[in-house]
Residue frames as a rotation matrix with the C-alpha (Angstrom) as fourth column:
MET 1
0.251 0.097 0.963 -53.15
0.807 -0.570 -0.153 18.11
0.534 0.816 -0.221 -117.73
GLN 2
0.952 0.106 0.289 -52.98
-0.061 -0.855 0.515 20.59
0.302 -0.508 -0.807 -114.85
PHE 3
0.643 -0.766 0.007 -49.75
0.291 0.253 0.923 19.10
-0.708 -0.591 0.386 -113.69
ALA 4
0.004 -0.629 0.777 -48.15
0.992 0.100 0.076 19.57
-0.126 0.771 0.624 -117.13
LEU 5
0.504 0.253 0.826 -49.40
0.468 -0.884 -0.014 23.18
0.726 0.393 -0.564 -117.26
ALA 6
0.975 -0.220 -0.022 -47.91
-0.081 -0.448 0.890 23.91
-0.205 -0.867 -0.454 -113.79
CYS 7
0.319 -0.923 0.216 -44.58
0.643 0.378 0.666 22.50
-0.696 -0.074 0.714 -114.93
PHE 8
0.166 -0.173 0.971 -44.66
0.913 -0.346 -0.217 24.65
0.374 0.922 0.100 -118.03
TYR 9
0.805 0.195 0.560 -45.20
0.035 -0.958 0.283 27.87
0.592 -0.208 -0.779 -116.00
TYR 10
0.866 -0.498 -0.046 -42.58
0.076 0.041 0.996 26.85
-0.494 -0.866 0.073 -113.48
SER 11
0.138 -0.837 0.530 -39.97
0.901 0.328 0.285 26.23
-0.412 0.438 0.799 -116.18
GLU 12
0.323 0.056 0.945 -40.81
0.663 -0.726 -0.183 29.60
0.675 0.685 -0.272 -117.76
PHE 13
0.985 0.064 0.163 -40.32
-0.083 -0.645 0.760 31.30
0.154 -0.762 -0.629 -114.34
LEU 14
0.540 -0.839 0.071 -36.93
0.375 0.316 0.871 29.65
-0.753 -0.444 0.485 -113.90
PHE 15
0.070 -0.511 0.857 -35.87
0.995 -0.022 -0.094 30.64
0.067 0.859 0.507 -117.41
SER 16
0.673 0.259 0.693 -36.86
0.279 -0.956 0.087 34.34
0.685 0.134 -0.716 -116.65
ILE 17
0.933 -0.360 -0.001 -34.79
-0.109 -0.286 0.952 34.28
-0.344 -0.888 -0.306 -113.44
PHE 18
0.254 -0.883 0.395 -31.81
0.728 0.443 0.523 32.80
-0.636 0.155 0.756 -115.26
LEU 19
0.206 -0.127 0.970 -32.09
0.856 -0.458 -0.241 35.37
0.475 0.880 0.014 -118.07
LEU 20
0.913 0.156 0.377 -32.22
-0.025 -0.902 0.432 38.26
0.407 -0.403 -0.819 -115.46
ILE 21
0.708 -0.706 0.015 -29.10
0.082 0.103 0.991 36.97
-0.702 -0.700 0.131 -113.68
PHE 22
0.133 -0.659 0.740 -27.29
0.945 0.309 0.106 36.55
-0.299 0.686 0.664 -117.00
LYS 23
0.485 0.115 0.867 -28.09
0.534 -0.824 -0.189 40.20
0.693 0.555 -0.461 -118.01
PHE 24
0.984 -0.071 0.165 -27.00
-0.172 -0.638 0.750 41.53
0.053 -0.767 -0.640 -114.61
ASN 25
0.474 -0.857 0.203 -23.71
0.432 0.427 0.794 39.61
-0.767 -0.288 0.573 -114.81
CYS 26
0.124 -0.413 0.902 -23.00
0.977 -0.109 -0.184 40.99
0.174 0.904 0.390 -118.28
MET 27
0.771 0.213 0.599 -23.66
0.165 -0.977 0.136 44.53
0.614 -0.006 -0.789 -117.04
LEU 28
0.888 -0.459 0.013 -21.14
-0.091 -0.148 0.985 44.06
-0.450 -0.876 -0.173 -114.21
GLN 29
0.234 -0.790 0.567 -18.55
0.805 0.484 0.342 42.78
-0.545 0.377 0.749 -116.63
LYS 30
0.347 -0.036 0.937 -18.98
0.744 -0.598 -0.299 45.82
0.571 0.800 -0.181 -118.84
ILE 31
0.962 0.041 0.272 -18.56
-0.124 -0.818 0.562 48.16
0.245 -0.574 -0.782 -115.85
GLN 32
0.645 -0.755 0.121 -15.38
0.197 0.317 0.928 46.40
-0.738 -0.575 0.353 -114.79
LYS 33
0.011 -0.663 0.749 -13.92
0.950 0.240 0.198 46.67
-0.311 0.710 0.632 -118.29
SER 34
0.869 0.373 0.325 -14.82
0.463 -0.846 -0.266 50.36
0.176 0.382 -0.907 -118.65
ILE 35
-0.072 -0.942 0.328 -11.79
0.663 -0.291 -0.689 52.69
0.745 0.168 0.646 -119.11
PHE 36
0.009 0.131 0.991 -13.30
-0.399 -0.909 0.123 55.00
0.917 -0.397 0.044 -116.51
THR 37
0.827 0.447 -0.341 -13.64
0.093 0.489 0.867 52.50
0.554 -0.749 0.363 -113.71
LYS 38
0.282 -0.778 -0.562 -9.99
0.917 0.391 -0.079 52.33
0.281 -0.493 0.823 -112.59
PRO 39
-0.608 -0.469 0.641 -9.32
0.317 -0.883 -0.346 56.09
0.728 -0.007 0.685 -112.64
ILE 40
0.246 0.776 0.581 -12.47
-0.413 -0.458 0.787 56.63
0.877 -0.434 0.208 -110.59
ILE 41
0.798 0.036 -0.601 -11.37
0.414 0.692 0.592 54.00
0.437 -0.721 0.537 -108.08
VAL 42
-0.197 -0.973 -0.116 -7.89
0.880 -0.124 -0.458 55.57
0.431 -0.192 0.882 -107.82
VAL 43
-0.455 0.098 0.885 -9.40
-0.108 -0.993 0.054 59.09
0.884 -0.071 0.462 -107.23
LEU 44
0.633 0.762 0.134 -11.70
-0.267 0.053 0.962 57.73
0.726 -0.645 0.237 -104.53
ILE 45
0.541 -0.523 -0.659 -8.78
0.775 0.614 0.148 56.00
0.327 -0.591 0.738 -102.75
ILE 46
-0.518 -0.776 0.360 -6.67
0.604 -0.629 -0.489 59.21
0.606 -0.036 0.795 -102.84
ALA 47
-0.096 0.584 0.806 -9.58
-0.337 -0.781 0.525 61.26
0.937 -0.222 0.272 -101.53
LEU 48
0.841 0.450 -0.302 -10.11
0.081 0.446 0.891 58.88
0.536 -0.774 0.339 -98.61
ILE 49
0.106 -0.877 -0.468 -6.37
0.950 0.229 -0.214 58.90
0.295 -0.422 0.858 -97.72
ASN 50
-0.615 -0.347 0.708 -6.35
0.245 -0.938 -0.247 62.74
0.749 0.021 0.662 -97.76
LEU 51
0.286 0.826 0.485 -9.45
-0.361 -0.376 0.853 62.94
0.888 -0.419 0.191 -95.59
SER 52
0.720 -0.033 -0.693 -7.84
0.541 0.653 0.531 60.66
0.435 -0.757 0.488 -93.02
PHE 53
-0.245 -0.917 -0.316 -4.93
0.957 -0.176 -0.232 63.12
0.157 -0.359 0.920 -92.57
ILE 54
-0.663 0.014 0.748 -6.84
0.124 -0.984 0.127 66.40
0.738 0.177 0.651 -92.72
ALA 55
-0.583 0.485 -0.652 -8.41
0.777 0.097 -0.622 67.56
-0.239 -0.869 -0.433 -89.51
PRO 56
0.423 0.817 0.392 -11.41
0.880 -0.473 0.037 69.94
0.216 0.329 -0.919 -89.60
ASN 57
0.975 -0.153 0.162 -9.35
-0.187 -0.958 0.219 72.55
0.121 -0.244 -0.962 -87.82
GLY 58
0.308 -0.941 -0.142 -5.54
0.307 0.240 -0.921 72.90
0.901 0.240 0.362 -88.11
THR 59
0.951 -0.084 -0.297 -3.42
0.274 -0.213 0.938 73.20
-0.142 -0.973 -0.180 -84.97
VAL 60
0.278 -0.916 0.289 -0.18
0.174 -0.248 -0.953 75.16
0.945 0.315 0.091 -84.65
THR 61
0.460 -0.227 -0.858 2.12
0.886 0.183 0.427 75.61
0.061 -0.957 0.285 -81.70
LEU 62
0.733 -0.204 0.648 2.92
-0.179 -0.978 -0.106 79.04
0.656 -0.039 -0.754 -80.35
LYS 63
0.133 -0.810 -0.571 6.41
0.608 0.522 -0.599 78.70
0.783 -0.267 0.562 -78.94
ALA 64
0.740 -0.009 -0.672 7.49
0.623 -0.368 0.690 79.91
-0.254 -0.930 -0.267 -75.50
GLY 65
-0.233 -0.881 -0.412 9.67
0.572 -0.467 0.675 83.04
-0.787 -0.078 0.612 -75.79
THR 66
-0.150 0.234 0.961 7.79
0.948 -0.243 0.207 84.42
0.282 0.941 -0.186 -78.84
PRO 67
-0.869 -0.221 -0.443 8.04
0.393 -0.852 -0.346 88.22
-0.301 -0.474 0.827 -78.55
ILE 68
0.086 0.917 0.390 4.89
0.953 -0.190 0.237 90.34
0.292 0.351 -0.890 -78.53
SER 69
-0.920 -0.352 0.174 4.83
0.321 -0.929 -0.182 94.10
0.226 -0.111 0.968 -78.74
LEU 70
0.014 0.943 -0.333 2.08
0.999 0.003 0.053 95.83
0.051 -0.333 -0.942 -76.79
GLU 71
-0.723 -0.164 0.671 0.86
0.111 -0.986 -0.122 99.36
0.682 -0.014 0.731 -76.32
LEU 72
-0.867 0.347 -0.357 -0.98
0.358 -0.065 -0.931 100.70
-0.346 -0.936 -0.068 -73.33
ALA 73
-0.488 0.764 0.422 -4.72
0.610 -0.048 0.791 101.08
0.624 0.644 -0.443 -73.89
THR 74
0.641 0.724 -0.254 -5.54
0.677 -0.378 0.631 103.13
0.362 -0.576 -0.733 -70.79
PHE 75
0.201 -0.522 0.829 -4.32
-0.298 -0.839 -0.456 106.21
0.933 -0.155 -0.324 -68.96
ILE 76
0.376 -0.168 -0.911 -2.32
0.788 0.575 0.219 105.52
0.487 -0.801 0.348 -65.83
ASN 77
0.010 -0.315 0.949 -1.74
-0.358 -0.887 -0.291 107.95
0.934 -0.337 -0.122 -62.96
THR 78
-0.578 -0.297 -0.760 -0.51
0.487 0.621 -0.614 106.84
0.654 -0.725 -0.214 -59.51
LEU 79
-0.890 0.304 0.340 -2.77
-0.451 -0.707 -0.546 109.50
0.075 -0.639 0.766 -57.99
THR 80
-0.021 1.000 0.012 -5.86
-0.998 -0.020 -0.062 107.50
-0.062 -0.013 0.998 -58.95
ILE 81
0.179 0.075 -0.981 -4.87
-0.438 0.899 -0.011 103.92
0.881 0.432 0.194 -59.74
GLN 82
0.377 0.048 0.925 -4.93
-0.915 0.176 0.364 101.28
-0.145 -0.983 0.111 -57.07
THR 83
-0.736 -0.664 0.132 -3.16
-0.656 0.748 0.099 98.00
-0.165 -0.014 -0.986 -56.33
GLY 84
-0.546 0.525 0.652 -5.03
0.236 0.844 -0.482 95.06
-0.803 -0.109 -0.585 -57.82
GLN 85
0.314 0.700 -0.641 -6.56
-0.415 -0.507 -0.756 97.14
-0.854 0.503 0.132 -60.61
SER 86
0.289 -0.159 0.944 -6.69
0.733 0.670 -0.112 95.58
-0.615 0.725 0.311 -64.13
VAL 87
-0.029 -0.378 -0.925 -4.74
-0.424 -0.834 0.353 97.27
-0.905 0.403 -0.136 -66.92
ASP 88
0.736 0.387 0.556 -5.45
0.307 0.542 -0.782 96.75
-0.604 0.746 0.280 -70.64
PHE 89
-0.388 -0.824 -0.413 -2.86
-0.331 -0.294 0.897 96.60
-0.860 0.485 -0.158 -73.43
LYS 90
0.786 0.584 -0.202 -3.28
-0.380 0.199 -0.904 96.11
-0.488 0.787 0.378 -77.21
VAL 91
0.141 -0.736 0.662 -1.22
0.569 0.607 0.554 93.89
-0.810 0.299 0.505 -79.42
LYS 92
-0.030 -0.242 -0.970 0.53
-0.387 -0.892 0.234 96.10
-0.922 0.382 -0.067 -81.93
SER 93
-0.233 -0.102 -0.967 0.86
-0.970 0.088 0.225 93.66
0.062 0.991 -0.120 -84.85
ASP 94
0.749 0.575 -0.328 -0.33
-0.586 0.807 0.077 90.20
0.309 0.134 0.942 -85.89
ILE 95
-0.228 -0.738 0.635 1.47
-0.797 0.516 0.314 87.27
-0.560 -0.435 -0.706 -84.20
LYS 96
0.581 0.415 -0.700 1.89
-0.792 0.487 -0.368 84.46
0.188 0.768 0.612 -86.71
VAL 97
-0.175 -0.578 0.797 2.94
-0.430 0.773 0.467 80.83
-0.886 -0.261 -0.384 -86.73
ASP 98
-0.633 -0.135 0.762 3.63
0.537 0.632 0.558 79.27
-0.557 0.763 -0.328 -90.16
ASP 99
-0.967 0.197 0.160 2.01
-0.025 -0.700 0.713 82.37
0.252 0.686 0.682 -91.80
LYS 100
-0.049 0.977 -0.209 -1.17
0.594 0.197 0.780 81.76
0.803 -0.086 -0.589 -89.77
VAL 101
-0.381 -0.020 0.924 -2.38
-0.495 -0.840 -0.223 84.52
0.781 -0.542 0.310 -87.42
VAL 102
-0.270 0.250 -0.930 -2.69
0.666 0.746 0.007 83.15
0.695 -0.618 -0.368 -83.90
ILE 103
-0.074 0.316 -0.946 -2.99
0.816 -0.526 -0.240 86.51
-0.573 -0.790 -0.219 -82.11
PRO 104
0.261 0.232 0.937 -4.45
0.879 -0.459 -0.131 89.31
0.399 0.858 -0.323 -84.23
ALA 105
-0.839 -0.483 0.250 -3.32
0.388 -0.853 -0.349 92.94
0.382 -0.196 0.903 -83.93
GLY 106
-0.361 0.724 0.587 -5.60
-0.561 -0.672 0.484 94.83
0.745 -0.155 0.649 -81.65
SER 107
0.250 0.423 -0.871 -6.17
0.421 0.763 0.491 91.82
0.872 -0.489 0.013 -79.32
ILE 108
0.528 0.009 0.849 -6.41
-0.632 -0.663 0.401 92.86
0.566 -0.749 -0.344 -75.65
ALA 109
-0.217 -0.646 -0.732 -3.69
0.374 0.637 -0.674 91.76
0.901 -0.420 0.103 -73.28
LYS 110
0.792 0.599 0.123 -4.41
0.067 -0.284 0.956 91.86
0.607 -0.749 -0.265 -69.61
GLY 111
-0.457 -0.883 -0.104 -2.13
0.270 -0.026 -0.962 93.16
0.847 -0.468 0.251 -66.85
GLN 112
0.653 0.655 -0.379 -2.55
0.546 -0.061 0.835 93.90
0.525 -0.753 -0.398 -63.17
VAL 113
0.208 -0.546 0.811 -1.21
-0.501 -0.772 -0.391 96.57
0.840 -0.325 -0.435 -60.85
ILE 114
0.394 -0.119 -0.911 0.72
0.609 0.777 0.162 94.78
0.688 -0.619 0.379 -58.11
ARG 115
-0.224 -0.367 -0.903 2.03
0.894 -0.447 -0.040 97.92
-0.389 -0.816 0.428 -56.44
ALA 116
0.104 0.218 0.971 0.82
0.583 -0.804 0.118 101.56
0.806 0.553 -0.210 -56.60
ASP 117
-0.158 -0.252 -0.955 2.23
0.936 -0.347 -0.063 104.25
-0.315 -0.904 0.290 -54.36
LYS 118
0.816 0.398 0.420 1.02
0.499 -0.851 -0.163 107.86
0.292 0.342 -0.893 -54.48
ALA 119
-0.218 -0.844 0.490 3.58
0.325 -0.536 -0.779 110.65
0.920 -0.011 0.391 -54.21
LYS 120
0.581 0.379 -0.720 4.12
0.776 0.008 0.630 111.73
0.244 -0.925 -0.290 -50.60
ALA 121
0.969 -0.201 0.145 5.56
-0.238 -0.921 0.310 114.53
0.072 -0.335 -0.940 -48.51
VAL 122
0.345 -0.934 0.095 9.29
-0.300 -0.014 0.954 115.04
-0.889 -0.358 -0.285 -48.10
GLY 123
-0.046 -0.388 -0.921 9.59
-0.941 -0.292 0.170 114.78
-0.335 0.874 -0.351 -51.89
LYS 124
-0.592 -0.225 0.774 8.87
-0.091 0.973 0.214 111.04
-0.801 0.056 -0.597 -52.12
PRO 125
-0.654 0.315 -0.688 7.71
-0.756 -0.261 0.600 110.19
0.009 0.913 0.409 -55.62
GLY 126
0.489 0.835 0.252 4.85
-0.738 0.550 -0.391 108.00
-0.466 0.005 0.885 -56.79
ALA 127
-0.696 -0.694 -0.183 5.69
-0.691 0.577 0.436 104.51
-0.197 0.430 -0.881 -58.05
ILE 128
0.476 0.877 0.071 3.89
-0.779 0.457 -0.428 101.71
-0.408 0.149 0.901 -59.83
THR 129
-0.770 -0.612 0.182 4.56
-0.474 0.739 0.479 98.09
-0.428 0.283 -0.858 -60.75
ILE 130
0.353 0.900 -0.256 2.41
-0.858 0.202 -0.473 96.34
-0.374 0.387 0.843 -63.37
GLU 131
-0.591 -0.418 0.690 2.52
-0.156 0.898 0.411 92.66
-0.792 0.135 -0.596 -64.27
ILE 132
-0.115 0.506 -0.855 1.49
-0.993 -0.029 0.116 91.77
0.034 0.862 0.506 -67.86
ARG 133
-0.246 0.113 0.963 -0.24
-0.574 0.783 -0.238 88.47
-0.781 -0.612 -0.128 -67.52
SER 134
-0.373 0.246 0.895 -2.04
0.497 0.867 -0.032 87.14
-0.784 0.433 -0.446 -70.57
VAL 135
-0.559 0.318 -0.765 -3.52
-0.744 -0.600 0.294 87.69
-0.366 0.734 0.572 -74.05
THR 136
0.230 0.737 0.636 -6.32
-0.210 0.675 -0.707 85.86
-0.950 0.029 0.310 -75.88
ALA 137
-0.822 -0.558 0.114 -5.54
-0.061 0.285 0.956 83.81
-0.566 0.779 -0.268 -78.99
VAL 138
-0.679 0.557 -0.478 -7.81
-0.692 -0.265 0.672 83.39
0.247 0.787 0.566 -82.05
ASP 139
-0.391 0.533 -0.751 -9.34
0.120 0.838 0.532 80.21
0.913 0.118 -0.392 -80.67
GLY 140
0.557 0.684 0.471 -10.23
-0.289 -0.371 0.882 81.88
0.778 -0.628 -0.009 -77.35
GLN 141
0.480 -0.456 -0.750 -7.40
0.772 0.626 0.113 80.34
0.417 -0.633 0.652 -75.36
ILE 142
0.969 -0.233 0.076 -5.61
-0.236 -0.803 0.547 82.39
-0.067 -0.548 -0.834 -72.73
VAL 143
0.481 -0.874 -0.064 -1.95
0.479 0.323 -0.816 82.69
0.734 0.362 0.574 -73.60
PRO 144
0.811 -0.202 -0.549 0.22
0.506 -0.229 0.831 83.30
-0.294 -0.952 -0.084 -70.54
LEU 145
0.642 -0.580 0.501 2.84
0.127 -0.564 -0.816 86.06
0.756 0.588 -0.288 -70.88
SER 146
0.628 -0.563 -0.537 6.14
0.681 0.065 0.729 86.75
-0.376 -0.824 0.424 -69.11
GLY 147
0.196 -0.661 0.724 9.16
0.753 -0.372 -0.543 88.97
0.628 0.652 0.425 -69.47
GLY 148
-0.751 -0.538 -0.383 9.35
0.649 -0.493 -0.580 90.98
0.124 -0.684 0.719 -66.31
ASN 149
0.266 0.856 -0.443 7.15
0.907 -0.377 -0.185 93.56
-0.326 -0.353 -0.877 -64.63
ILE 150
0.029 -0.181 0.983 6.79
0.536 -0.827 -0.168 97.17
0.844 0.532 0.073 -65.69
TYR 151
0.172 -0.085 -0.981 8.13
0.943 -0.273 0.189 99.52
-0.284 -0.958 0.033 -63.06
ARG 152
-0.014 -0.163 0.986 7.86
0.505 -0.853 -0.134 103.31
0.863 0.496 0.094 -63.20
GLU 153
0.006 -0.046 -0.999 8.76
0.958 -0.285 0.019 105.96
-0.286 -0.957 0.042 -60.61
GLY 154
0.843 0.395 0.366 7.96
0.480 -0.859 -0.179 109.65
0.243 0.326 -0.914 -60.60
GLU 155
0.104 -0.834 0.541 10.45
0.085 -0.535 -0.841 112.48
0.991 0.134 0.016 -60.09
ASP 156
0.249 -0.143 -0.958 12.16
0.936 0.290 0.199 112.32
0.250 -0.946 0.206 -56.67
LYS 157
0.233 -0.133 0.963 12.16
0.004 -0.990 -0.138 115.66
0.973 0.036 -0.230 -54.79
GLN 158
0.758 0.073 -0.648 13.35
0.601 0.310 0.737 114.44
0.255 -0.948 0.192 -51.40
ALA 159
-0.280 -0.930 -0.236 16.67
0.960 -0.267 -0.088 116.28
0.018 -0.251 0.968 -51.45
LEU 160
-0.573 0.118 0.811 14.99
0.210 -0.935 0.285 119.56
0.792 0.334 0.511 -52.51
SER 161
0.493 0.867 0.073 12.29
0.088 -0.133 0.987 119.17
0.866 -0.480 -0.142 -49.80
ILE 162
0.544 -0.331 -0.771 14.78
0.836 0.291 0.465 118.46
0.070 -0.898 0.435 -47.03
VAL 163
-0.542 -0.823 0.173 17.18
0.817 -0.564 -0.122 121.31
0.198 0.075 0.977 -47.99
LEU 164
-0.414 0.474 0.777 14.39
-0.019 -0.858 0.513 123.90
0.910 0.198 0.365 -48.22
GLY 165
0.643 0.687 -0.339 12.80
0.286 0.196 0.938 122.57
0.711 -0.700 -0.071 -45.03
VAL 166
0.271 -0.624 -0.733 16.05
0.960 0.122 0.251 123.05
-0.067 -0.772 0.632 -43.08
LEU 167
-0.695 -0.714 0.085 17.17
0.719 -0.689 0.091 126.29
-0.006 0.124 0.992 -44.61
ILE 168
-0.777 0.420 0.470 13.91
-0.105 -0.822 0.560 128.15
0.621 0.386 0.683 -45.27
CYS 169
-0.233 0.813 0.533 10.81
-0.969 -0.240 -0.058 126.66
0.081 -0.530 0.844 -43.69
LEU 170
-0.774 -0.070 0.630 9.69
-0.277 0.931 -0.237 123.36
-0.570 -0.358 -0.740 -42.24
LEU 171
0.310 0.950 -0.020 6.58
-0.374 0.102 -0.922 123.56
-0.874 0.294 0.387 -44.37
CYS 172
0.073 -0.387 -0.919 8.85
-0.997 -0.036 -0.064 122.78
-0.009 0.921 -0.389 -47.35
LEU 173
-0.847 -0.372 0.379 9.01
-0.415 0.909 -0.037 119.26
-0.331 -0.189 -0.924 -46.00
LEU 174
-0.002 0.937 0.349 5.42
-0.076 0.348 -0.934 118.93
-0.997 -0.029 0.070 -47.22
ILE 175
-0.030 -0.073 -0.997 6.61
-0.958 -0.282 0.049 119.17
-0.285 0.957 -0.061 -50.82
LYS 176
0.552 0.271 0.789 5.65
-0.149 0.963 -0.226 115.98
-0.820 0.007 0.572 -52.65
GLY 177
-0.709 -0.682 0.180 7.47
-0.028 0.282 0.959 114.12
-0.705 0.675 -0.219 -55.37
LYS 178
-0.436 0.547 -0.714 5.79
-0.897 -0.332 0.294 113.69
-0.076 0.768 0.636 -58.76
GLU 179
0.351 0.632 0.691 3.13
-0.395 0.769 -0.503 111.09
-0.849 -0.097 0.520 -59.57
VAL 180
-0.771 -0.482 0.417 3.79
0.117 0.535 0.836 108.46
-0.626 0.693 -0.356 -62.27
VAL 181
0.334 0.844 -0.419 1.88
-0.486 -0.227 -0.844 109.21
-0.808 0.486 0.334 -65.47
ILE 182
-0.759 -0.480 0.440 1.87
0.103 0.578 0.810 106.78
-0.643 0.660 -0.389 -68.37
LEU 183
-0.247 0.663 -0.706 -0.02
-0.791 -0.559 -0.248 107.75
-0.560 0.497 0.663 -71.54
PRO 184
0.570 0.523 0.633 -2.06
0.010 0.767 -0.642 105.47
-0.822 0.372 0.432 -73.80
GLY 185
0.960 -0.223 -0.172 0.01
-0.175 0.003 -0.985 104.19
0.220 0.975 -0.036 -76.72
THR 186
0.202 -0.918 0.341 3.19
-0.957 -0.110 0.269 103.75
-0.210 -0.381 -0.901 -74.65
SER 187
0.478 -0.047 -0.877 4.95
-0.510 0.798 -0.321 100.60
0.715 0.601 0.357 -75.93
PHE 188
0.147 -0.406 0.902 5.98
-0.865 0.390 0.317 97.61
-0.480 -0.827 -0.294 -73.92
ASP 189
-0.121 -0.286 -0.951 7.53
-0.748 0.656 -0.102 94.28
0.653 0.699 -0.293 -74.88
THR 190
0.168 0.186 0.968 6.61
-0.813 0.581 0.030 90.86
-0.557 -0.792 0.249 -73.46
ASN 191
-0.676 -0.430 -0.599 6.98
-0.685 0.665 0.296 87.16
0.271 0.610 -0.744 -74.37
VAL 192
0.475 0.774 -0.419 4.89
-0.555 0.633 0.540 84.02
0.683 -0.024 0.730 -74.47
ALA 193
0.150 -0.400 0.904 5.48
-0.981 0.050 0.185 82.17
-0.119 -0.915 -0.385 -71.24
ALA 194
-0.378 -0.213 0.901 4.95
-0.267 0.957 0.115 78.58
-0.887 -0.197 -0.419 -72.41
ASN 195
-0.986 0.064 -0.151 4.27
-0.122 0.330 0.936 76.46
0.110 0.942 -0.318 -75.52
ILE 196
-0.353 0.926 0.134 0.58
-0.228 0.053 -0.972 76.43
-0.908 -0.373 0.192 -76.39
ASP 197
-0.820 0.131 0.558 -1.33
0.540 0.500 0.677 74.60
-0.190 0.856 -0.481 -79.14
ILE 198
-0.472 0.645 -0.601 -3.81
-0.364 -0.764 -0.534 76.92
-0.803 -0.033 0.595 -80.96
GLN 199
-0.102 0.572 0.814 -6.68
0.761 0.572 -0.306 75.89
-0.640 0.588 -0.494 -83.24
ILE 200
-0.860 -0.198 -0.470 -6.74
-0.153 -0.778 0.609 77.80
-0.486 0.596 0.639 -86.55
């Protein structure tokens, strides 16, 4: 009697399992036949393909030779400036690659005084040479610049000093030439020295 009862319960359990599997299979078939299933799968595939080609940050290449217009940001006078001193410039307008700004207007470009001579006696003028070296891009990278050094020389009064010294008084030989004065806002042109990849 007990054995027959156990067999009955066991067969009932197996029937419940079979019924559950059958219902689950029917549900899967309905999902597969749904008119929405294929479009959803296609959209998911396209999204995955796009994600594989899109980087979190785009990269563009700033080409060597790209012109950059600068303006002096500080006052320069050969009477006070010294060799080795840093000189700041500002970028006058946005520098773009593929319509993306890689160096914004107002960015600071760095230069350095590589020669500074004060005006001297016998009419010798002051002179200065500045090398424009670099500017910072939007991603923080240092962009090297080239295009020649800036050279300025004051007014030469050597001939006047010598003539007056000979004809009038030797003290006239103490006449100095003029110092170089460059005002803020003075424009200078430079170029990108080498290709550089910039994160946008």
